[in-house]
C-alpha positions in Angstrom: -121.3 -45.8 -52.7 -118.4 -47.8 -53.5 -116.3 -47.8 -56.5 -115.0 -50.6 -57.8 -111.2 -50.4 -58.5 -109.9 -52.8 -61.3 -106.4 -54.4 -61.3 -105.6 -52.2 -64.3 -106.3 -49.1 -62.3 -104.4 -49.9 -59.1 -100.9 -48.7 -58.8 -98.5 -51.7 -58.0 -96.0 -51.0 -55.0 -92.9 -51.7 -57.3 -94.0 -49.2 -60.1 -94.6 -46.5 -57.4 -91.3 -47.1 -55.9 -89.5 -47.0 -59.4 -91.4 -43.8 -60.2 -90.3 -42.2 -56.9 -86.9 -43.2 -57.5 -86.9 -41.9 -60.9 -88.1 -38.3 -59.7 -85.2 -38.4 -57.0 -82.5 -39.2 -59.6 -83.7 -36.5 -61.9 -83.5 -34.0 -59.3 -79.8 -34.9 -58.3 -76.8 -33.1 -60.0 -75.1 -34.9 -62.7 -71.4 -35.7 -62.0 -69.0 -34.4 -64.2 -67.1 -37.3 -66.5 -64.1 -38.2 -65.3 -60.8 -36.8 -67.4 -58.0 -39.0 -68.4 -55.9 -36.5 -69.8 -52.1 -36.9 -68.7 -51.1 -34.8 -65.7 -49.0 -31.7 -67.1 -45.6 -31.2 -65.6 -44.5 -28.2 -64.0 -43.3 -26.1 -66.8 -39.6 -25.9 -65.1 -39.6 -29.6 -64.9 -40.4 -30.0 -68.5 -37.6 -27.5 -69.4 -35.1 -29.5 -67.2 -36.2 -32.7 -69.1 -35.9 -31.1 -72.6 -32.4 -29.8 -71.7 -31.5 -33.2 -70.3 -32.4 -34.9 -73.6 -30.5 -32.2 -75.6 -27.2 -32.7 -73.2 -27.7 -36.4 -73.9 -27.8 -36.2 -77.7 -24.8 -33.7 -77.5 -22.8 -36.3 -75.3 -23.7 -39.2 -77.6 -22.6 -37.3 -80.5 -19.5 -36.3 -79.0 -18.8 -40.0 -78.0 -19.6 -41.1 -81.5 -17.0 -38.5 -82.8 -14.4 -40.0 -80.4 -15.1 -43.6 -81.5 -15.6 -43.4 -85.1 -13.5 -40.3 -85.9 -14.3 -36.8 -87.5 -14.3 -35.7 -91.0 -14.8 -32.6 -93.2 -16.5 -31.7 -96.5 -18.9 -34.6 -96.0 -21.4 -35.9 -93.5 -19.6 -39.1 -93.4 -16.3 -41.0 -94.5 -16.1 -44.6 -95.4 -13.4 -47.1 -95.9 -12.1 -47.3 -99.3 -10.3 -50.0 -101.4 -6.9 -50.8 -100.1 -7.5 -49.5 -96.4 -7.7 -45.9 -97.6 -10.7 -43.7 -96.3 -12.8 -41.4 -98.8 -15.6 -39.0 -98.1 -19.1 -40.2 -98.9 -20.9 -38.8 -101.7 -24.2 -36.8 -100.9 -26.2 -39.9 -102.3 -24.0 -42.5 -100.1 -24.7 -40.0 -97.0 -28.7 -40.7 -97.0 -27.8 -44.4 -96.5 -25.1 -44.0 -94.0 -27.4 -41.9 -91.5 -28.6 -45.1 -90.1 -26.6 -46.1 -87.1 -26.0 -49.6 -88.5 -24.1 -48.4 -91.4 -20.4 -48.7 -91.2 -18.7 -45.3 -91.2 -15.1 -44.3 -90.9 -15.9 -40.9 -89.5 -18.6 -38.4 -89.3 -18.8 -34.4 -89.4 -20.2 -32.6 -86.5 -23.7 -32.6 -88.1 -23.5 -36.1 -89.4 -22.7 -37.4 -85.9 -26.1 -35.8 -84.6 -28.1 -37.0 -87.6 -26.9 -40.7 -86.6 -28.2 -40.3 -83.3 -31.8 -39.1 -84.5 -32.2 -42.1 -86.8 -31.1 -44.8 -84.2 -34.0 -46.6 -82.9 -32.1 -48.2 -80.1 -31.7 -44.7 -78.6 -34.2 -42.3 -77.0 -32.9 -39.3 -79.0 -35.7 -37.8 -80.9 -35.4 -35.3 -84.0 -36.4 -32.6 -81.6 -33.3 -33.3 -79.3 -31.1 -33.0 -82.2 -32.5 -29.8 -83.3 -32.2 -28.5 -79.7 -28.6 -29.6 -79.9 -28.1 -27.8 -83.2 -29.5 -24.5 -81.3 -27.0 -25.1 -78.5 -24.0 -25.8 -80.7 -24.8 -22.6 -82.7 -24.9 -20.3 -79.5 -21.8 -22.1 -78.2 -20.0 -21.3 -81.4 -21.0 -17.6 -80.9 -19.5 -17.7 -77.4 -16.4 -19.4 -78.6 -15.8 -16.3 -81.3 -16.6 -13.9 -78.3 -20.2 -12.8 -79.7 -23.0 -12.6 -77.5 -25.2 -15.6 -77.4 -29.0 -16.4 -76.6 -29.9 -18.1 -73.3 -29.4 -21.8 -73.0 -32.9 -23.8 -74.1 -34.1 -21.2 -76.7 -36.1 -22.7 -79.3 -36.0 -21.3 -82.8 -38.2 -21.5 -85.9 -37.4 -24.4 -88.4 -35.9 -21.8 -91.0 -33.4 -20.2 -88.6 -32.5 -23.7 -87.5 -31.8 -24.4 -91.1 -29.6 -21.3 -91.3 -28.0 -22.5 -88.0 -27.1 -25.8 -89.7 -25.5 -24.3 -92.6 -23.4 -22.1 -90.3 -22.2 -25.2 -88.3 -21.6 -27.3 -91.5 -19.5 -24.2 -92.9 -17.4 -24.0 -89.6 -16.8 -27.7 -89.5 -15.6 -27.9 -93.1 -13.4 -24.7 -92.5 -9.8 -25.7 -93.5 -8.7 -24.1 -90.1 -11.1 -26.3 -88.1 -9.7 -29.2 -86.2 -11.2 -32.3 -84.3 -10.1 -30.8 -81.0 -12.2 -27.6 -82.1 -15.1 -29.7 -82.7 -15.0 -31.6 -79.5 -14.4 -28.3 -77.6 -17.6 -26.9 -79.2 -19.6 -29.9 -78.1 -18.2 -29.6 -74.6 -19.3 -25.9 -74.3 -22.9 -26.6 -75.7 -23.1 -29.5 -73.0 -22.0 -26.8 -70.4 -24.9 -24.6 -71.6 -27.4 -27.1 -71.0 -26.1 -27.7 -67.5 -26.4 -24.1 -66.8 -29.7 -23.6 -68.4 -30.9 -26.6 -66.1 -29.6 -25.1 -63.0 -30.8 -21.9 -63.6 -34.4 -23.3 -64.4 -34.7 -24.5 -60.8 
């Protein structure tokens, strides 16, 4: 006896092929999605880059002190009436942090602050905080005390304390411009030694 097959019961070849292909694809393992994360630097390379940025911030701050002059008991000094120079008030200092503001001189901390606020330079706030760390340790070395290894990162509270020590040292009546430039040179040397030891 013959059975009749209608067109609705017959499997079409294209559908059979699609069904077989779906079963094969379902059996294959799924590939992991690609990751687009930035490749991580070798920690030593990242350390050297950080020390290089800190060194650049220190050198730029030194160049600013040589070019614009150095001052004490204020972040900045400005031109006064009659060609004289006066210390900027704390209220004025916040406006003078911008590198486009005209200053006649800057203290050690003020020179670094102007570096951090300059949009035309690659110096960041982290680089300036690193410079504060190195200056503080260089000051300890200069005084004959023990210092931490180059490149050490401290907490923000300790960094604020370091900033106060550097400001007090800058404003001390016995501190001279050559002392400040020497301290900057020592801090630059610390970053160079630290980068060499990291390799």
